[in-house]
N, C-alpha and C positions, 0 to 999 in steps of 0.2 A: 129644604126637604129633610136634611139631616136633623135639624131641630125638631121637625114634626115627628120624625121616626123616634127620637129619644123621648119625647113627651108621651108618645103612645106606649113606649116600653115602660116608662115609669108608672103609668096607669095600670098596665097589665101586671107589673110586678106587685102592685098594691092589691091586685085581685078585684079591681073595680070595673064594671061595665061602663061604657061611654055615658049612659044616662045617669049613672051614679056619680061619676066624676063631674058631670054637668050640674047635678043637683048640689053638690058640695061647693061648687064655684058660683052657683046662682045664675047660671046661663042655660041656654037650651042645648039639647043633645046635638042639634045641628051645628051649633057654634063649636063645640068640642070636635066634631067630625071635620069641620073645615080647618081648624087649627092642626089637627093630626094628619090632614091630607096635604098640608103646606099651601092651602088656598087662602088662609087668613093669617095675619100676623098676631103677635101676642106681646103685650107690654111687660116691662120688668115686674111691676106690681102683681099682675095677674099670673105671670109665670111662677113667681115665688109662692103665691097662694096655692097654685096647682101642686108645686113640689111639697108644700106642707101638708096638703090634703092627701097626697100619695105617700106620706111618711118617708120622703126622701131626705136623708141626713148627710149626704156627701156634699159639704158646702163648696168645695173646690169645683166639683162637677156642676153644681147648680149655678155658680158664678160664671162658669164657662158657657152654659146654656144662655144665661142672661146676656153675655157679650154677643153671642150669635143672634139673639132676638133683637138686640138694639143696634146692631151693625147696619149702617146705611151705605156701605161702600158701593160705588159704581165704578168698577175697574175698567181698564182699557179694553178688556174682552167684550164689553157691552157694545163696542163699535161694530162687532161682527155678528150681533144677534140678528137673525133673519137671513144671514148670508152664509153661515157655516152651520154644520150639525151641532145641536145643543151639547153633545158630549165634549166637543172641542172647548166650548166656553166653560163647561163644568170643570174640566181638567185644569184650565188656567186659573179659575177661581179657587179650586182646591189647593193648587200649588202656592197661590198668593197667601192663603191663610195658614198654610202648614208651618209647624215649628221646626220640622226637619223633613228631608226627603231621602229615601233610599230606593235604589232601582237596580233591577237585574235584567239584562238583555242578552239574548243568545243569537239573534239574527241581524239586528240593526244597531247602529250607534244610538244611544238614548236621545230622544227628541231634544232635551235640554242642552245637549252638547253638539247638536248637528250644525254644520255650516249651511249657509243659504243654498250653495250648490248641491250639497248632499240631500237636503230636504226637497229641493226641486226634482232631483232624480227619483226620489222615493214616490212623490206624488205623481210624477209623470208616468210611472209604471202601472198606474191604476187601470183596471179594466171594468167598465168601459172608460175611455179616456175622459179626463175632465176638460171642460172648456177652459181656454186660456185664463179668463178672468177668475174662475173658481180656483184654478191651480195657484195663481199668484196670491190669492187671498189666503190659502192654506199655508203657503210658504211664509208670508209676512206674519201670520199668526204664530207659526212655530218659532220663528226667529225672535219675536217679541217676548215669548215665554221665558227666554234666557235672562231677562232683566232681573228675575228674582235671585240670580246667582251673583249679581253685581250690585254696585251702589253702596250706600252707607250701612245698610243692615242686610247683608246677603244671607240667604238660607243655607244652613248646613246641608250638604248634598253628598251622598256616596253612591257611586255607580260601579256595578260589577258587570263586566262585559266579556263575553266569551270570545276566544280567538277567532271563531267563525265570523262574528260580526265585524271584526277588525280587518279581516282578509277579503271579505266579499266586496267587489267593486260595483257599487250601484250605478256608477257612471264610468268615467274613464280613469286612467292612471293618475292624471294631474289632479282630478277632483278627489281621488282617494288619498293622495299624498297631502293635499290641503286639509282634508278632514282629519287625518291622523296628526298632522302638525297642530291643528286647532285643539285637538283633544289633549295633546301634550301641554299646550299652553294653559288650557283650562285647569289641568291637574295641578298646576303650580299655585293656584289660589289657596289661601288658608282654609276656606270653607268647603273646598271641593276635594273629594277623595276618589281616585279612580283605581280600580283593581281589575286584573285580568285573570280569566280562567283559561289556561293553555290547553291545546289539544292533547298534549302528552301527560295530562294529569291522571294519576292512578285513582281508581275508586270512584270515578264520576259515572255512576250507573245509569243515569237517565237525563233526558233533556226536559227540564221543568219549564213551565210557562213563564214568559216575561211578566214582570210585575213591578209595581211601585208601592212603597209604603209612605204615606203622608202622615206626619205626626200631628195630632190635635193638641188643643190647649191642655188636655189631660189625656192619659192613655185610652180611656173609654171612648174618646172622640177621634182616635186614629182611623184612617181609612186605607184600605188596600185597593189598588187599581190593577185589574187583570185584563189580559187580552180577550176579546170576544170577536166573533166573525164580522160584525158590522160597526162596532163602537167599543169604547172602553167600558168595562164592567166595574162599577163601584161597589165595594164590599165593606160592610160595617158590622156584621155580626161578630160577637166576641169569639165564638168558636172558630170561625174562618180567619179572623185576624190572628188568632193564635197559630193557625197553620202557616199563614204567610210569614209571620215573624220567625217561626222555626225554620222554614225553607230559606229565608234570607240568611239567618245565622249559619246554616249548613253550607250554603254556597260561599258565603264570606270566608268561612273557615277553610274552604278548599282553594280559594283564590290566592294569587301572589300578593305580597305586601305592596304598598304604594310605590316604594322605591324600585323594586324589581319590576313592577308593572310599567313604570315610566321607561325603564331600560328596555323592556320588551317592545313597547310601542315605538320607541326611538329606533330600535332595530328594524321594525317593519317600515318605518319611514325611509331608512337608508336603503332597504331593498327596492323601493320604488324609484 
């Protein structure tokens, strides 16, 4: 879908209607519409012809689009297709392909850092209650997402967590202690940075939405993920990406540095 969106943007930037783009490519307008709707694939040769027809000169960006068009990855998340909401699968796929991940959370521990017990408590609190099988599917899916932070080529990941999320007990004292201890352990990894925004911070004027920034192969292909009432909202417009980048930098600048954040979390563990 992101490839389709970017191809449509290139055509729009060239000032061409779909039928004009189709004529330049020697195909029907219906074929262009299918490609731009994500209903049909596109070969490398055809994609490069489209880029040339649209006077697109950013070679790095075009190469990144070609990589997207020719990728045939069927990741572990496909096992859950038809069993979980599509947004769950889309998020796992986005994280898999990201070059980096940056996240801000005010209410919960970020999903990529949640223990199994914490995740189960979160999903158990849903109204109406989930059937046991659905609940366990969601827990397993969430735990499997953490694989991108491990292994031979882990993703660079930075999480900024408000003290409120650290103190809220989604389950019991033991589960909270286990979650904080796991958070401390994760923060020791070279690719993981955890920062804390404490309650007593001056100048923290508002509670912004939770968000994630996923780096693309080039900055134009970055994606922001924001909270929405029923699913994650994937945001890819340059203007909105600029807003999310600015918000992240602002919250990052207000947060404790990684060493002080670890000390802060360690203090909360000892309180429990």
